[in-house]
N, C-alpha and C positions, 0 to 999 in steps of 0.2 A: 448597375449591379451592386452598388454600395449598400450594405445593410445598415440602416440607421439604428440609433440607440433604442432600447426597449422593444424591439421587434423579435429578439431572441431572448430566451430566459438566461439568467446568469449561469446556470448549470450548463446550458448548451454552449454558451460563449467559453466557459472554462474548458469543456471537452474539446472544442475546436482549437483553442489556443494550445492546449496540451498536445494535440495532434500535430500542430505546426512546429513545436519545439525541436523534435528530431529532424524535421525537414529543413529548418533553418540551419541546424548544426551540420547536417550532411551537405547542404548547399555551400555553406561557408568553407567547409573543408575542401570541397571540389574546386571552388574558385581559387583557393590558396595553392592547391597542388597541381591543377591541371590546365588552368587558363594561362596562356602566355602573357608575359608582362606587356607586350605590345597591344594586347586586346583589353587590358585593364581599364583604360579610359572609356571604353565602350559601355562599361557598367554605369558610369555617371551619365553618359549621353543617353543610354537606354532608360535610366530612371527619369530623366528630364522628358524624353519622348512619351513615356508612359504617363507621367504626370500631366503633360499637356493633353494627350488623347483622352484621359479620364476627366478632364475639366469640362469637356463638352458633353455635359449630362443632359439626357432627355428623360423627364419623369415617366415612370410606368405605374400602372394601377397597383395599389397596395403599399406605396410608400418608398419603393426602391427606384433605381435609375438604370438607364442603358447607355452604353458608350463603348468606344474602342478601348483596348488595353495595351496591346503591343508586346505582350509577354512572349509569344512565339517568335516574333521578329527579333527580340533581344537574344533569345536562345540561338537563333540561326546565325546572327552576326557574330556572336562570341563562340559558337560551337558547343554551348552547354546550357541546358535548361536551368542549371543552378544559378547562372547569372541572371536569367529571366526572373527566377524566384526572388532573389535578393533585390534586384532593381525595382521590381513591382512592389515588393514589401516596403521599400524605402518610400516610394511614391505614395503608397497608401497611408503610411505613417504620417507623412507631412500633411496630407490632405485631412486626415482625422484630427490631428493636433492643431493645425493652423486655420483650417477652413470649415471644420465641422462636417466634412463630407465622409460619411461613414462613422459609425459609433466607435467610441474608445473601447468599450467592452466587446464590441463585435469585430474588433481589429483582427483577431485570430481567425474568425470565420471568413471575413473578407479576404484575408491572405490565403486561406485554404482554397477558396474558390478561384481567385484571380492570380495568385502567386505560386500555387502548387499545381492544381489540376490543369489550369490553362497552359502554362509553358511546358510542363513535363509531357502532357498528352500531345499538345501541338507539335513539339519537337520530335517526339517519337514517330508520329505519323509523317512528318516532313522527311525524316531520315529513311523511313520505310519506303515512301513513295519515290523519293529521289533515287534510291537504289534500283527501283523497278522501272522507272520511266526516264530518269536522267533529266527531267524538266524541273529546274529549280523553282521558278516562280509559281508553276502550277502546284507543286508539292507544298510550297510555303502557303499558298492560298488555301488549300484544303486543310492543312494542319492548323492554320490560324482560325479558320471557320469552325472546325470541329472543336478546337480548344475553347473558344469563347462560348460556344453553345453548351459544352459540357460544364463549364463554370456556372453559366446561368441556370442550368438544370440543378446543380448542387444547391445554389442559393434558393431555388424554388422549393426544393425538398426541405431545406432547413426552415423556410417559412411555414410550409404546409404541415409539418409535424408538430408545430407549437400548439395549435388548438387540440391536438390529440393527446398531448402529454401534460399540458399545464392549464388547468381551469380552476375557477373558484367553486365554492359550495353549490352555487346555482348552475354550474356547468358553463359559465361564461369564460371565454378565453382570456387569459391574463396577459398574453403578449400578442404576437401576430394573430389576428382573428380569422385569417383566410385558410381554408383547408387545401389539401393537395389538388382537388378538382378545380380550384380557382388559381392557386399560386403557380402551378405549372403552366397552364395556358397563358396567364398574364405575363410571365417571364419569357416563355419560349417563343411566343408569336413575334414579339419585338426583336428578339435576338436571332431567330431563324431568318428574319427578313432584313430589317434596317441595320441592326448593329453587327450582325454577321458580315454583311456587305462592307460596312465601315471598317471592320477589322481586316478584311481582305484588301481593301484599297490602301489602308495604312501600311500593311505589311508588304504588299507587292510594289507599291510606289517607292518606298524607301529602299527596298531590296534592289530594285532596278537602278536607283540612283547610286547605290554603293557599287553595284556591278560595273557601272559606267566609270566612276571616278577612282575606285579602289578595288579592282577585282581580286587582287591578291588577298584581301581580307577574307573572302569567301573561298578561296582556293586552298587555304590552309586546312589541314586535316582536323575535323572537329574532335573535341575532347570526348572520351567515352563517358557515358553516364550510367 
């Protein structure tokens, strides 16, 4: 799901980065004011888990990749999607700067998809389903699955609008050449199947482990978002 350099126009990258600035500010404030100090180490652990999960990249048609992210899991463990946002953002920054995984200009877009849409939507669904069903792992699995697919859909749309908006005098695409009719299926087929399942496995396996060795971590009332 990492968007490489030169697949989005500079103006698109600027808009996506500008959209993330208030999200980062909001998330940092939430972490400072609402997450208990006892859970603060989970941010670093979550960033490490997210970094590791995203290192197992599988190439997808069009120049991007598919992988697990772990944003919903971090939000569940800390009780706040803000923690998922910042942890995943840190992991994405390290990958972009040190490993060239995801473009520097596209950092804001990658964060919008994986550090904003994914953990916030995934955690919202988790809380909603948990209240209705009382089944933690099922709620987490659905939240994680929907979250990663929503993030993939956003990336597909960002790709697909490039040839509509940015062309040369001859009508040739300046950046990503694939329209929505190609970008959406290319992204969504892999994520609705393989990578959505990978996100479920990562989320539920670690959640089950935490429930076994430290259930009090999950029993604490989540922070309001």
